[in-house]
C-alpha positions in Angstrom: -8.5 -10.1 10.9 -5.5 -7.9 10.7 -5.3 -5.4 13.7 -4.9 -1.7 12.8 -1.5 -0.2 13.5 -1.7 2.2 16.4 -0.8 5.3 14.4 -3.6 5.0 11.8 -7.3 5.6 12.0 -9.1 2.3 12.0 -12.4 1.6 10.3 -15.4 0.8 12.4 -14.5 -2.9 12.2 -10.8 -2.1 13.2 -9.3 -3.5 9.9 -6.1 -2.2 8.4 -6.9 0.1 5.6 -5.1 -0.6 2.3 -5.3 1.9 -0.6 -4.6 0.0 -3.9 -3.5 1.9 -7.0 -4.4 -0.2 -9.9 -5.9 0.7 -13.3 -6.9 -2.9 -14.4 -10.4 -3.7 -13.1 -9.8 -7.4 -13.2 -6.7 -7.1 -11.0 -8.7 -4.7 -8.8 -11.4 -7.3 -8.2 -8.9 -10.0 -7.4 -6.9 -7.8 -5.0 -10.2 -6.6 -3.3 -11.4 -10.2 -2.9 -8.3 -11.7 -1.3 -7.4 -8.6 0.8 -10.9 -8.4 2.3 -10.9 -12.1 2.9 -7.6 -11.6 4.9 -9.3 -8.9 7.0 -8.1 -5.7 5.2 -10.4 -2.8 4.4 -9.7 -1.9 0.8 -10.0 1.4 -1.1 -9.0 2.0 -4.7 -7.5 4.7 -6.9 -6.8 4.3 -10.6 -4.2 7.0 -11.1 -1.3 8.5 -9.1 -2.9 12.0 -8.6 -6.1 10.6 -7.1 -4.0 8.1 -5.1 -2.0 10.9 -3.5 -5.1 12.9 -2.6 -6.9 9.8 -1.2 -3.8 8.9 0.8 -3.7 12.3 2.4 -7.5 12.1 3.1 -7.8 8.4 4.2 -4.4 8.0 5.8 -4.2 4.2 4.9 -1.7 2.0 6.7 -0.6 0.5 3.4 -0.6 1.7 -0.2 -0.2 -0.9 -2.9 0.7 0.5 -6.2 1.5 -0.6 -9.7 4.2 1.4 -11.4 2.4 1.9 -14.7 -0.5 4.1 -13.5 -1.7 7.3 -15.3 -1.0 10.9 -14.3 1.7 10.2 -11.7 3.5 6.8 -12.0 3.8 4.6 -9.0 7.4 5.4 -8.3 6.8 9.1 -8.3 3.8 8.6 -6.1 6.0 6.6 -3.6 8.6 9.4 -3.6 5.9 12.1 -3.0 4.3 10.1 -0.2 7.6 9.5 1.5 8.7 13.1 1.2 5.6 14.6 2.9 5.2 14.7 6.7 1.6 13.7 6.7 2.1 10.6 4.5 5.7 9.5 5.1 4.7 6.7 7.4 2.3 5.1 5.0 3.8 1.7 4.1 4.3 1.4 0.3 4.3 -1.9 -1.6 5.2 -1.6 -5.3 3.4 -4.5 -7.1 4.2 -4.5 -10.8 5.0 -6.6 -13.9 8.2 -4.6 -14.4 11.6 -5.8 -13.1 12.1 -2.6 -11.0 12.9 -3.7 -7.5 16.0 -1.5 -7.2 14.1 1.6 -8.6 11.2 0.9 -6.2 13.7 0.8 -3.2 15.3 4.0 -4.4 11.9 5.6 -4.5 11.3 4.7 -0.9 9.1 1.6 -1.2 8.9 -0.5 1.9 8.5 -3.7 -0.2 8.4 -4.9 -3.8 6.6 -7.7 -5.5 6.6 -8.7 -9.1 3.4 -9.8 -10.7 1.7 -12.2 -11.5 -0.7 -11.9 -8.6 0.3 -14.4 -5.8 -2.2 -14.1 -3.0 -0.2 -15.9 -0.4 3.0 -14.0 -1.3 1.2 -10.6 -1.2 -0.6 -11.3 2.1 2.6 -12.5 3.8 4.4 -9.4 2.6 1.7 -7.1 3.8 1.5 -8.8 7.2 5.3 -8.5 7.6 5.1 -4.8 6.8 2.3 -4.2 9.3 4.2 -6.1 12.0 7.5 -4.3 11.2 5.7 -0.9 11.3 4.0 -1.7 14.7 7.4 -2.7 16.1 8.9 0.6 15.0 6.0 2.6 16.5 6.6 0.8 19.9 10.3 1.8 19.7 9.6 5.5 19.2 9.9 7.6 22.3 
């Protein structure tokens, strides 16, 4: 089980909440399965507008987004999250088919992974993000 970072509300089971923005239902099922197996609580949004609203409402520790999502693309979503006080600390992982690592970093993403889906690679990246965020929280006065 992945412990919840101190600055985020935890579920009743104290799992880290990950909001996944993915329009493909097959990829959603795969991500849900392996993230839950690793101890994450998983919620989904299928477009950038609903993802932004859910991020403000749920305050997930991590948001995993594809770039190619409807209404607000994943990079714009990332910029908006990082520019707003109530969501700027949400960790953002851009997970896409596109070769867009530099654009993801410029948008403020904390990490970038290129598809195809690699369970081990994604879980290690998420765990490293959570650890890094917990360390930064401990360093803050």
